NULOTI-802311 format. One record per residue (C-alpha): residue number from 1; residue in three letters; x, y, z. Coordinates in steps of 0.001 Angstrom, whole numbers, padded with zeros to 6 digits. Example, Ala and Ser with C-alpha at 12.3 -4.5 7.8 and 13.67 -1.06 7.14 Angstrom:
% residues 2
<seq:1&type:ALA&px:012300&py:-004500&pz:007800>
<seq:2&type:SER&px:013670&py:-001060&pz:007140>
This chain:
% residues 231
<seq:1&type:THR&px:010932&py:004103&pz:-006756>
<seq:2&type:ILE&px:012801&py:007290&pz:-007632>
<seq:3&type:ASN&px:016543&py:007176&pz:-006977>
<seq:4&type:ILE&px:016964&py:010329&pz:-004860>
<seq:5&type:SER&px:018397&py:011161&pz:-001428>
<seq:6&type:GLY&px:016350&py:011188&pz:001760>
<seq:7&type:GLN&px:016445&py:014988&pz:001951>
<seq:8&type:GLU&px:015275&py:015330&pz:-001669>
<seq:9&type:SER&px:012525&py:012807&pz:-000999>
<seq:10&type:LEU&px:011252&py:014871&pz:001940>
<seq:11&type:GLN&px:011295&py:018050&pz:-000152>
<seq:12&type:MET&px:009386&py:016324&pz:-002946>
<seq:13&type:ALA&px:006793&py:014933&pz:-000523>
<seq:14&type:LYS&px:006253&py:018395&pz:000969>
<seq:15&type:LYS&px:005841&py:019890&pz:-002508>
<seq:16&type:VAL&px:003318&py:017246&pz:-003600>
<seq:17&type:GLY&px:001397&py:017346&pz:-000336>
<seq:18&type:MET&px:000866&py:021104&pz:-000370>
<seq:19&type:MET&px:000163&py:021793&pz:-004030>
<seq:20&type:GLY&px:-003398&py:020439&pz:-003954>
<seq:21&type:VAL&px:-004572&py:022391&pz:-000903>
<seq:22&type:ASN&px:-005717&py:025457&pz:-002884>
<seq:23&type:ILE&px:-008013&py:023384&pz:-005098>
<seq:24&type:GLY&px:-009514&py:021284&pz:-002329>
<seq:25&type:ILE&px:-007361&py:018142&pz:-002397>
<seq:26&type:SER&px:-006067&py:017122&pz:001026>
<seq:27&type:THR&px:-002370&py:016621&pz:001676>
<seq:28&type:LYS&px:-002997&py:012978&pz:002625>
<seq:29&type:LYS&px:-004828&py:012241&pz:-000641>
<seq:30&type:MET&px:-002193&py:013992&pz:-002748>
<seq:31&type:LEU&px:000595&py:011965&pz:-001154>
<seq:32&type:ASN&px:-001313&py:008665&pz:-001345>
<seq:33&type:ASP&px:-002219&py:009223&pz:-005010>
<seq:34&type:TYR&px:001310&py:010341&pz:-005891>
<seq:35&type:ASN&px:002897&py:007310&pz:-004211>
<seq:36&type:ALA&px:000470&py:005007&pz:-006029>
<seq:37&type:SER&px:001237&py:006726&pz:-009352>
<seq:38&type:LEU&px:004973&py:006029&pz:-009027>
<seq:39&type:LYS&px:004406&py:002488&pz:-010306>
<seq:40&type:THR&px:003952&py:004254&pz:-013653>
<seq:41&type:LEU&px:005605&py:007656&pz:-013236>
<seq:42&type:ALA&px:008858&py:006719&pz:-011462>
<seq:43&type:VAL&px:010549&py:006557&pz:-014893>
<seq:44&type:TYR&px:010394&py:010382&pz:-015020>
<seq:45&type:GLY&px:012482&py:010867&pz:-011882>
<seq:46&type:GLU&px:011946&py:014296&pz:-010321>
<seq:47&type:LYS&px:009785&py:015274&pz:-013315>
<seq:48&type:SER&px:007212&py:012755&pz:-012039>
<seq:49&type:VAL&px:005790&py:015537&pz:-009839>
<seq:50&type:GLU&px:005142&py:017702&pz:-012900>
<seq:51&type:VAL&px:003424&py:014850&pz:-014779>
<seq:52&type:PHE&px:001393&py:013920&pz:-011708>
<seq:53&type:THR&px:000249&py:017535&pz:-011339>
<seq:54&type:GLY&px:-001497&py:017334&pz:-014723>
<seq:55&type:ILE&px:-003121&py:014001&pz:-013881>
<seq:56&type:ALA&px:-004296&py:015180&pz:-010445>
<seq:57&type:ALA&px:-005750&py:018355&pz:-012012>
<seq:58&type:ALA&px:-007649&py:016282&pz:-014600>
<seq:59&type:ALA&px:-008920&py:013910&pz:-011913>
<seq:60&type:LYS&px:-010187&py:016869&pz:-009867>
<seq:61&type:ALA&px:-011916&py:018434&pz:-012890>
<seq:62&type:ALA&px:-013568&py:015147&pz:-013869>
<seq:63&type:GLY&px:-014366&py:013924&pz:-010378>
<seq:64&type:VAL&px:-012590&py:010580&pz:-010835>
<seq:65&type:GLU&px:-009558&py:008929&pz:-009255>
<seq:66&type:THR&px:-006045&py:009497&pz:-010613>
<seq:67&type:GLY&px:-005634&py:005721&pz:-010995>
<seq:68&type:VAL&px:-008476&py:005634&pz:-013536>
<seq:69&type:LEU&px:-006781&py:008283&pz:-015684>
<seq:70&type:LEU&px:-003390&py:006594&pz:-015435>
<seq:71&type:GLY&px:-005034&py:003416&pz:-016708>
<seq:72&type:LEU&px:-006215&py:005270&pz:-019818>
<seq:73&type:ALA&px:-002824&py:006813&pz:-020449>
<seq:74&type:GLU&px:-001065&py:003449&pz:-020127>
<seq:75&type:LYS&px:-002874&py:002175&pz:-023237>
<seq:76&type:PHE&px:-000384&py:004240&pz:-025264>
<seq:77&type:ASP&px:002755&py:002795&pz:-023641>
<seq:78&type:THR&px:003472&py:000497&pz:-026591>
<seq:79&type:PHE&px:003280&py:001283&pz:-030295>
<seq:80&type:ALA&px:000809&py:-001556&pz:-030821>
<seq:81&type:GLY&px:-001455&py:-000251&pz:-028070>
<seq:82&type:ALA&px:-001155&py:003338&pz:-029279>
<seq:83&type:ALA&px:-001867&py:002342&pz:-032897>
<seq:84&type:GLU&px:-004922&py:000292&pz:-031948>
<seq:85&type:THR&px:-006422&py:002995&pz:-029684>
<seq:86&type:THR&px:-005760&py:005932&pz:-032017>
<seq:87&type:GLY&px:-007041&py:003921&pz:-034993>
<seq:88&type:LYS&px:-010361&py:003216&pz:-033261>
<seq:89&type:LEU&px:-010775&py:006804&pz:-032034>
<seq:90&type:ASN&px:-009892&py:008273&pz:-035434>
<seq:91&type:ALA&px:-012479&py:006031&pz:-037110>
<seq:92&type:LEU&px:-015165&py:007045&pz:-034615>
<seq:93&type:LEU&px:-014362&py:010757&pz:-034360>
<seq:94&type:GLY&px:-012982&py:011519&pz:-037813>
<seq:95&type:SER&px:-009834&py:012798&pz:-036071>
<seq:96&type:GLN&px:-006158&py:012467&pz:-036949>
<seq:97&type:LEU&px:-004515&py:011322&pz:-033739>
<seq:98&type:SER&px:-000953&py:010093&pz:-034311>
<seq:99&type:ALA&px:000020&py:006820&pz:-032656>
<seq:100&type:THR&px:003703&py:007825&pz:-032642>
<seq:101&type:GLU&px:003020&py:011205&pz:-031066>
<seq:102&type:MET&px:000779&py:009670&pz:-028396>
<seq:103&type:LEU&px:003457&py:007072&pz:-027637>
<seq:104&type:LEU&px:006074&py:009792&pz:-027049>
<seq:105&type:MET&px:003852&py:012021&pz:-024897>
<seq:106&type:THR&px:003835&py:011989&pz:-021095>
<seq:107&type:GLU&px:000733&py:010551&pz:-019401>
<seq:108&type:ASP&px:-000828&py:013947&pz:-018633>
<seq:109&type:GLN&px:-000290&py:015116&pz:-022233>
<seq:110&type:ARG&px:-001952&py:011949&pz:-023582>
<seq:111&type:LEU&px:-005020&py:012514&pz:-021405>
<seq:112&type:LYS&px:-005431&py:016131&pz:-022433>
<seq:113&type:THR&px:-004986&py:015266&pz:-026118>
<seq:114&type:MET&px:-007497&py:012404&pz:-026018>
<seq:115&type:ILE&px:-010155&py:014384&pz:-024112>
<seq:116&type:SER&px:-009676&py:017465&pz:-026314>
<seq:117&type:THR&px:-010017&py:015294&pz:-029437>
<seq:118&type:VAL&px:-013334&py:013838&pz:-028270>
<seq:119&type:GLN&px:-014629&py:017310&pz:-027385>
<seq:120&type:ALA&px:-013424&py:018775&pz:-030702>
<seq:121&type:THR&px:-016260&py:016961&pz:-032508>
<seq:122&type:GLY&px:-018459&py:019874&pz:-031430>
<seq:123&type:GLN&px:-020941&py:017549&pz:-029763>
<seq:124&type:ALA&px:-021000&py:017018&pz:-025996>
<seq:125&type:PHE&px:-020220&py:013423&pz:-025064>
<seq:126&type:ALA&px:-023403&py:013173&pz:-022970>
<seq:127&type:SER&px:-025561&py:014202&pz:-025951>
<seq:128&type:MET&px:-024128&py:011518&pz:-028273>
<seq:129&type:ASP&px:-026243&py:008421&pz:-028831>
<seq:130&type:ARG&px:-025516&py:005574&pz:-026435>
<seq:131&type:PHE&px:-023932&py:003370&pz:-029097>
<seq:132&type:THR&px:-021400&py:006085&pz:-030002>
<seq:133&type:GLN&px:-020697&py:006752&pz:-026325>
<seq:134&type:LYS&px:-020030&py:003071&pz:-025686>
<seq:135&type:ALA&px:-017845&py:002740&pz:-028780>
<seq:136&type:ILE&px:-015684&py:005728&pz:-027775>
<seq:137&type:ALA&px:-015447&py:004537&pz:-024167>
<seq:138&type:GLN&px:-014438&py:001020&pz:-025262>
<seq:139&type:ALA&px:-011854&py:002389&pz:-027696>
<seq:140&type:ALA&px:-010345&py:004446&pz:-024854>
<seq:141&type:GLY&px:-010430&py:001450&pz:-022516>
<seq:142&type:ILE&px:-013241&py:002620&pz:-020207>
<seq:143&type:SER&px:-015834&py:000070&pz:-019100>
<seq:144&type:ASP&px:-017707&py:002290&pz:-016630>
<seq:145&type:MET&px:-019972&py:004630&pz:-018618>
<seq:146&type:ALA&px:-020484&py:006925&pz:-015623>
<seq:147&type:GLU&px:-016726&py:007486&pz:-015528>
<seq:148&type:ALA&px:-016616&py:007917&pz:-019310>
<seq:149&type:ASN&px:-019202&py:010725&pz:-019068>
<seq:150&type:LYS&px:-017218&py:012432&pz:-016306>
<seq:151&type:ILE&px:-013901&py:012167&pz:-018154>
<seq:152&type:PHE&px:-015019&py:013192&pz:-021633>
<seq:153&type:GLY&px:-017468&py:015725&pz:-020249>
<seq:154&type:MET&px:-014976&py:017537&pz:-018040>
<seq:155&type:SER&px:-014244&py:021216&pz:-018590>
<seq:156&type:ILE&px:-010795&py:021554&pz:-020176>
<seq:157&type:SER&px:-010591&py:025183&pz:-018991>
<seq:158&type:GLU&px:-011296&py:024060&pz:-015409>
<seq:159&type:TYR&px:-008711&py:021296&pz:-015792>
<seq:160&type:GLU&px:-006092&py:023808&pz:-016965>
<seq:161&type:ASN&px:-007053&py:026245&pz:-014203>
<seq:162&type:TYR&px:-006466&py:023568&pz:-011549>
<seq:163&type:GLU&px:-003174&py:022680&pz:-013203>
<seq:164&type:GLN&px:-002045&py:026320&pz:-013137>
<seq:165&type:GLN&px:-003047&py:026752&pz:-009495>
<seq:166&type:MET&px:-001089&py:023665&pz:-008483>
<seq:167&type:ALA&px:001972&py:024816&pz:-010434>
<seq:168&type:ALA&px:001678&py:028289&pz:-008865>
<seq:169&type:SER&px:001493&py:026712&pz:-005408>
<seq:170&type:THR&px:004705&py:024791&pz:-006098>
<seq:171&type:LYS&px:006506&py:027963&pz:-007235>
<seq:172&type:ALA&px:005267&py:029848&pz:-004176>
<seq:173&type:GLN&px:006671&py:027108&pz:-001925>
<seq:174&type:GLU&px:010045&py:027284&pz:-003675>
<seq:175&type:LYS&px:010199&py:031079&pz:-003343>
<seq:176&type:LEU&px:009265&py:030895&pz:000347>
<seq:177&type:GLU&px:011993&py:028326&pz:000997>
<seq:178&type:GLU&px:014537&py:030498&pz:-000830>
<seq:179&type:ALA&px:013511&py:033545&pz:001213>
<seq:180&type:MET&px:013744&py:031584&pz:004467>
<seq:181&type:LYS&px:017192&py:030284&pz:003568>
<seq:182&type:ALA&px:018364&py:033801&pz:002724>
<seq:183&type:ALA&px:017116&py:035056&pz:006096>
<seq:184&type:LEU&px:018849&py:032364&pz:008134>
<seq:185&type:PRO&px:021750&py:033528&pz:010320>
<seq:186&type:PHE&px:025186&py:032442&pz:009166>
<seq:187&type:THR&px:025630&py:030057&pz:012126>
<seq:188&type:GLN&px:022391&py:028233&pz:011274>
<seq:189&type:LYS&px:023468&py:027894&pz:007649>
<seq:190&type:LEU&px:026694&py:026301&pz:008867>
<seq:191&type:GLN&px:024686&py:023876&pz:011033>
<seq:192&type:ILE&px:022525&py:022893&pz:008057>
<seq:193&type:MET&px:025598&py:022440&pz:005855>
<seq:194&type:ALA&px:027219&py:020281&pz:008545>
<seq:195&type:ALA&px:024104&py:018121&pz:008838>
<seq:196&type:GLU&px:023907&py:017677&pz:005052>
<seq:197&type:LEU&px:027629&py:016853&pz:004921>
<seq:198&type:ALA&px:027229&py:014282&pz:007679>
<seq:199&type:ALA&px:024316&py:012695&pz:005831>
<seq:200&type:ALA&px:026359&py:012554&pz:002620>
<seq:201&type:PHE&px:029335&py:010870&pz:004344>
<seq:202&type:LEU&px:027283&py:008477&pz:006462>
<seq:203&type:PRO&px:027638&py:005544&pz:003991>
<seq:204&type:VAL&px:031435&py:006089&pz:003946>
<seq:205&type:LEU&px:031610&py:006159&pz:007743>
<seq:206&type:GLU&px:029461&py:003032&pz:007976>
<seq:207&type:GLY&px:031804&py:001297&pz:005524>
<seq:208&type:MET&px:034856&py:002325&pz:007584>
<seq:209&type:HIS&px:033112&py:001059&pz:010713>
<seq:210&type:THR&px:032610&py:-002349&pz:009104>
<seq:211&type:ILE&px:036267&py:-002520&pz:008021>
<seq:212&type:LEU&px:037537&py:-001510&pz:011484>
<seq:213&type:ASN&px:035303&py:-004112&pz:013104>
<seq:214&type:GLY&px:036799&py:-006715&pz:010798>
<seq:215&type:ILE&px:040374&py:-005664&pz:011657>
<seq:216&type:THR&px:039592&py:-005632&pz:015384>
<seq:217&type:GLY&px:038064&py:-009096&pz:015124>
<seq:218&type:ALA&px:041156&py:-010373&pz:013339>
<seq:219&type:PHE&px:043472&py:-009006&pz:016047>
<seq:220&type:VAL&px:041309&py:-010514&pz:018803>
<seq:221&type:PHE&px:041441&py:-013882&pz:017032>
<seq:222&type:LEU&px:045248&py:-013711&pz:016607>
<seq:223&type:ASN&px:045672&py:-012569&pz:020176>
<seq:224&type:GLU&px:043715&py:-015575&pz:021416>
<seq:225&type:LYS&px:045718&py:-017947&pz:019208>
<seq:226&type:THR&px:049025&py:-016506&pz:020450>
<seq:227&type:ASN&px:047966&py:-016592&pz:024106>
<seq:228&type:GLY&px:047935&py:-012854&pz:024478>
<seq:229&type:PHE&px:051132&py:-012132&pz:022552>
<seq:230&type:LEU&px:049540&py:-009146&pz:020744>
<seq:231&type:GLY&px:048243&py:-007622&pz:023956>
């Protein structure tokens, strides 16, 4: 999981949930897919939302699940895996994919690079002979040929359009929140600040409560042992 506060977590969930609405992805699906993706993307911290945006946009353009695309991207998580996959694809496509570059890319960047490389051959994936299709799919780690056709046949321009719309939605949310905060009366701002301060100090107060309980218990014990001497 991402190491952030409860308030930040709520803000992030609201951002993720709303950014897919304009392109036809429900809030529930966005949140479920994002939470599932954190097994892989949590290493990016708050930037995980940005990486997930690219993956969700690609999944929408291809008509596949985000988990399928994450599985492809994970093949480049080690140098050995990246070298093997890029070597096979380069041999099949006559391309010059770099294993090191793919290793250092984020998951959404890897997907876009791999799909663009396949499409750069000038021949649509669906029109390739079945042996070439299978070889490319196997090199990329795809066993389902229906999914391979959807992924490598997706429109990159549509993918990028979805990505831009989702990013624009996120910016619009941020601007709206800023405008609402600016319009809040001073007394309400103080209330919000007080609530945030209380939340920040809650662990300290809980710690003090534990210590005081311990001291009280000690005095009760001594009082019992001294037959009420301590009062």
